[in-house]
Gaussian input, Z-matrix of N, CA and C with variables (Angstrom, degrees):
# hf/3-21g

backbone

0 1
 N
 C     1     B1
 C     2     B2     1     A1
 N     3     B3     2     A2     1     D1
 C     4     B4     3     A3     2     D2
 C     5     B5     4     A4     3     D3
 N     6     B6     5     A5     4     D4
 C     7     B7     6     A6     5     D5
 C     8     B8     7     A7     6     D6
 N     9     B9     8     A8     7     D7
 C    10    B10     9     A9     8     D8
 C    11    B11    10    A10     9     D9
 N    12    B12    11    A11    10    D10
 C    13    B13    12    A12    11    D11
 C    14    B14    13    A13    12    D12
 N    15    B15    14    A14    13    D13
 C    16    B16    15    A15    14    D14
 C    17    B17    16    A16    15    D15
 N    18    B18    17    A17    16    D16
 C    19    B19    18    A18    17    D17
 C    20    B20    19    A19    18    D18
 N    21    B21    20    A20    19    D19
 C    22    B22    21    A21    20    D20
 C    23    B23    22    A22    21    D21
 N    24    B24    23    A23    22    D22
 C    25    B25    24    A24    23    D23
 C    26    B26    25    A25    24    D24
 N    27    B27    26    A26    25    D25
 C    28    B28    27    A27    26    D26
 C    29    B29    28    A28    27    D27
 N    30    B30    29    A29    28    D28
 C    31    B31    30    A30    29    D29
 C    32    B32    31    A31    30    D30
 N    33    B33    32    A32    31    D31
 C    34    B34    33    A33    32    D32
 C    35    B35    34    A34    33    D33
 N    36    B36    35    A35    34    D34
 C    37    B37    36    A36    35    D35
 C    38    B38    37    A37    36    D36
 N    39    B39    38    A38    37    D37
 C    40    B40    39    A39    38    D38
 C    41    B41    40    A40    39    D39
 N    42    B42    41    A41    40    D40
 C    43    B43    42    A42    41    D41
 C    44    B44    43    A43    42    D42
 N    45    B45    44    A44    43    D43
 C    46    B46    45    A45    44    D44
 C    47    B47    46    A46    45    D45
 N    48    B48    47    A47    46    D46
 C    49    B49    48    A48    47    D47
 C    50    B50    49    A49    48    D48
 N    51    B51    50    A50    49    D49
 C    52    B52    51    A51    50    D50
 C    53    B53    52    A52    51    D51
 N    54    B54    53    A53    52    D52
 C    55    B55    54    A54    53    D53
 C    56    B56    55    A55    54    D54
 N    57    B57    56    A56    55    D55
 C    58    B58    57    A57    56    D56
 C    59    B59    58    A58    57    D57
 N    60    B60    59    A59    58    D58
 C    61    B61    60    A60    59    D59
 C    62    B62    61    A61    60    D60
 N    63    B63    62    A62    61    D61
 C    64    B64    63    A63    62    D62
 C    65    B65    64    A64    63    D63
 N    66    B66    65    A65    64    D64
 C    67    B67    66    A66    65    D65
 C    68    B68    67    A67    66    D66
 N    69    B69    68    A68    67    D67
 C    70    B70    69    A69    68    D68
 C    71    B71    70    A70    69    D69
 N    72    B72    71    A71    70    D70
 C    73    B73    72    A72    71    D71
 C    74    B74    73    A73    72    D72
 N    75    B75    74    A74    73    D73
 C    76    B76    75    A75    74    D74
 C    77    B77    76    A76    75    D75
 N    78    B78    77    A77    76    D76
 C    79    B79    78    A78    77    D77
 C    80    B80    79    A79    78    D78
 N    81    B81    80    A80    79    D79
 C    82    B82    81    A81    80    D80
 C    83    B83    82    A82    81    D81
 N    84    B84    83    A83    82    D82
 C    85    B85    84    A84    83    D83
 C    86    B86    85    A85    84    D84
 N    87    B87    86    A86    85    D85
 C    88    B88    87    A87    86    D86
 C    89    B89    88    A88    87    D87
 N    90    B90    89    A89    88    D88
 C    91    B91    90    A90    89    D89
 C    92    B92    91    A91    90    D90
 N    93    B93    92    A92    91    D91
 C    94    B94    93    A93    92    D92
 C    95    B95    94    A94    93    D93
 N    96    B96    95    A95    94    D94
 C    97    B97    96    A96    95    D95
 C    98    B98    97    A97    96    D96
 N    99    B99    98    A98    97    D97
 C   100   B100    99    A99    98    D98
 C   101   B101   100   A100    99    D99
 N   102   B102   101   A101   100   D100
 C   103   B103   102   A102   101   D101
 C   104   B104   103   A103   102   D102
 N   105   B105   104   A104   103   D103
 C   106   B106   105   A105   104   D104
 C   107   B107   106   A106   105   D105
 N   108   B108   107   A107   106   D106
 C   109   B109   108   A108   107   D107
 C   110   B110   109   A109   108   D108
 N   111   B111   110   A110   109   D109
 C   112   B112   111   A111   110   D110
 C   113   B113   112   A112   111   D111
 N   114   B114   113   A113   112   D112
 C   115   B115   114   A114   113   D113
 C   116   B116   115   A115   114   D114
 N   117   B117   116   A116   115   D115
 C   118   B118   117   A117   116   D116
 C   119   B119   118   A118   117   D117
 N   120   B120   119   A119   118   D118
 C   121   B121   120   A120   119   D119
 C   122   B122   121   A121   120   D120
 N   123   B123   122   A122   121   D121
 C   124   B124   123   A123   122   D122
 C   125   B125   124   A124   123   D123
 N   126   B126   125   A125   124   D124
 C   127   B127   126   A126   125   D125
 C   128   B128   127   A127   126   D126
 N   129   B129   128   A128   127   D127
 C   130   B130   129   A129   128   D128
 C   131   B131   130   A130   129   D129

   B1=1.5158
   B2=1.4950
   B3=1.3268
   B4=1.4743
   B5=1.5767
   B6=1.3148
   B7=1.4629
   B8=1.4413
   B9=1.2941
   B10=1.4433
   B11=1.5290
   B12=1.2932
   B13=1.5465
   B14=1.5482
   B15=1.2739
   B16=1.4311
   B17=1.4767
   B18=1.3229
   B19=1.4917
   B20=1.5730
   B21=1.3038
   B22=1.4302
   B23=1.4969
   B24=1.3315
   B25=1.4842
   B26=1.4663
   B27=1.2959
   B28=1.5158
   B29=1.5475
   B30=1.3447
   B31=1.4373
   B32=1.5477
   B33=1.2903
   B34=1.4109
   B35=1.5708
   B36=1.3824
   B37=1.4134
   B38=1.5130
   B39=1.3561
   B40=1.5679
   B41=1.4956
   B42=1.3637
   B43=1.4417
   B44=1.5562
   B45=1.2510
   B46=1.4182
   B47=1.5065
   B48=1.3634
   B49=1.3759
   B50=1.5255
   B51=1.2768
   B52=1.4236
   B53=1.4868
   B54=1.2937
   B55=1.5271
   B56=1.5030
   B57=1.3906
   B58=1.3814
   B59=1.5292
   B60=1.2581
   B61=1.4449
   B62=1.5889
   B63=1.2646
   B64=1.5374
   B65=1.4694
   B66=1.2652
   B67=1.4004
   B68=1.5677
   B69=1.4081
   B70=1.4742
   B71=1.5476
   B72=1.3866
   B73=1.4690
   B74=1.5698
   B75=1.2603
   B76=1.5279
   B77=1.5865
   B78=1.3574
   B79=1.4720
   B80=1.4881
   B81=1.2991
   B82=1.4405
   B83=1.5770
   B84=1.2366
   B85=1.5540
   B86=1.3911
   B87=1.3435
   B88=1.3701
   B89=1.6258
   B90=1.2921
   B91=1.5099
   B92=1.4928
   B93=1.3552
   B94=1.4330
   B95=1.5174
   B96=1.3230
   B97=1.5134
   B98=1.5061
   B99=1.3405
   B100=1.4394
   B101=1.4701
   B102=1.3347
   B103=1.4983
   B104=1.5423
   B105=1.3020
   B106=1.5477
   B107=1.5164
   B108=1.3450
   B109=1.4318
   B110=1.4651
   B111=1.4103
   B112=1.3418
   B113=1.5147
   B114=1.3727
   B115=1.4283
   B116=1.5388
   B117=1.3079
   B118=1.5271
   B119=1.5288
   B120=1.2964
   B121=1.4100
   B122=1.4653
   B123=1.3083
   B124=1.4427
   B125=1.5806
   B126=1.3236
   B127=1.4662
   B128=1.5065
   B129=1.3825
   B130=1.4497
   B131=1.5573
   A1=107.98
   A2=117.64
   A3=124.60
   A4=100.00
   A5=114.63
   A6=119.38
   A7=112.12
   A8=112.80
   A9=125.00
   A10=107.41
   A11=120.32
   A12=118.79
   A13=109.50
   A14=113.33
   A15=125.05
   A16=115.77
   A17=116.29
   A18=122.00
   A19=107.60
   A20=112.95
   A21=120.48
   A22=109.81
   A23=121.38
   A24=125.05
   A25=108.64
   A26=113.53
   A27=118.89
   A28=109.76
   A29=117.33
   A30=121.80
   A31=105.42
   A32=116.24
   A33=121.72
   A34=113.60
   A35=117.10
   A36=125.20
   A37=115.49
   A38=114.17
   A39=118.89
   A40=105.92
   A41=114.47
   A42=119.25
   A43=107.52
   A44=120.14
   A45=125.53
   A46=113.84
   A47=121.26
   A48=126.67
   A49=103.20
   A50=114.69
   A51=121.50
   A52=118.24
   A53=116.19
   A54=121.77
   A55=109.95
   A56=118.27
   A57=120.81
   A58=111.84
   A59=122.40
   A60=125.50
   A61=109.44
   A62=110.52
   A63=117.32
   A64=113.65
   A65=121.25
   A66=127.33
   A67=108.47
   A68=113.24
   A69=115.35
   A70=101.47
   A71=109.60
   A72=120.57
   A73=108.27
   A74=117.08
   A75=123.96
   A76=105.66
   A77=114.45
   A78=118.03
   A79=111.43
   A80=121.46
   A81=119.07
   A82=107.64
   A83=113.97
   A84=122.13
   A85=108.05
   A86=118.13
   A87=121.29
   A88=111.09
   A89=114.75
   A90=119.37
   A91=105.15
   A92=110.05
   A93=118.28
   A94=107.38
   A95=114.59
   A96=121.52
   A97=110.17
   A98=112.33
   A99=121.31
   A100=114.89
   A101=117.58
   A102=122.47
   A103=108.16
   A104=112.44
   A105=120.21
   A106=104.95
   A107=118.94
   A108=126.14
   A109=113.66
   A110=122.13
   A111=125.98
   A112=114.39
   A113=118.94
   A114=122.71
   A115=116.20
   A116=117.04
   A117=121.94
   A118=108.58
   A119=119.42
   A120=119.68
   A121=118.02
   A122=119.83
   A123=127.04
   A124=107.96
   A125=115.38
   A126=117.85
   A127=107.04
   A128=117.89
   A129=116.40
   A130=112.10
   D1=147.00
   D2=177.75
   D3=-117.56
   D4=131.75
   D5=171.76
   D6=-128.31
   D7=135.03
   D8=-179.84
   D9=-114.14
   D10=125.69
   D11=178.11
   D12=-128.28
   D13=129.71
   D14=172.06
   D15=54.07
   D16=45.46
   D17=-177.55
   D18=-81.31
   D19=131.90
   D20=177.30
   D21=-129.80
   D22=136.84
   D23=179.95
   D24=-134.24
   D25=129.15
   D26=175.40
   D27=-123.34
   D28=127.32
   D29=-179.33
   D30=-124.29
   D31=126.70
   D32=174.37
   D33=46.95
   D34=47.18
   D35=-178.75
   D36=66.36
   D37=17.15
   D38=178.24
   D39=-119.04
   D40=122.73
   D41=175.07
   D42=-70.03
   D43=118.92
   D44=174.36
   D45=-92.78
   D46=-45.26
   D47=177.18
   D48=-127.00
   D49=133.99
   D50=-179.96
   D51=-127.09
   D52=95.68
   D53=-177.42
   D54=57.26
   D55=51.64
   D56=178.22
   D57=-82.22
   D58=137.62
   D59=170.65
   D60=-132.52
   D61=144.28
   D62=-177.93
   D63=-158.82
   D64=152.32
   D65=173.96
   D66=-125.82
   D67=136.38
   D68=179.48
   D69=-127.01
   D70=130.42
   D71=-170.12
   D72=-83.30
   D73=139.73
   D74=176.40
   D75=-58.77
   D76=135.65
   D77=172.75
   D78=87.14
   D79=4.17
   D80=-179.43
   D81=-111.88
   D82=164.98
   D83=172.94
   D84=-109.18
   D85=128.56
   D86=-177.76
   D87=-127.91
   D88=131.08
   D89=-179.25
   D90=-103.18
   D91=146.10
   D92=176.61
   D93=-130.06
   D94=118.43
   D95=-175.84
   D96=-118.38
   D97=135.73
   D98=175.41
   D99=-176.28
   D100=170.89
   D101=-179.96
   D102=-68.38
   D103=163.65
   D104=172.23
   D105=-56.07
   D106=137.89
   D107=172.82
   D108=73.29
   D109=21.35
   D110=178.17
   D111=-92.47
   D112=-0.65
   D113=174.80
   D114=97.91
   D115=13.68
   D116=-177.56
   D117=-62.00
   D118=-51.20
   D119=178.37
   D120=-61.93
   D121=-40.61
   D122=177.39
   D123=-62.03
   D124=-39.80
   D125=-176.86
   D126=-68.98
   D127=-41.40
   D128=-178.82
   D129=-77.52

């Protein structure tokens, strides 16, 4: 399992991720969809 807790990312005075928490279960496939610059790569 992968756990992310209270992740915040700010780029150029813009909050991209604001206190994001998530859990990804072992053995599952998870898709992450969003616009360019929305923080998908940072989250993963």
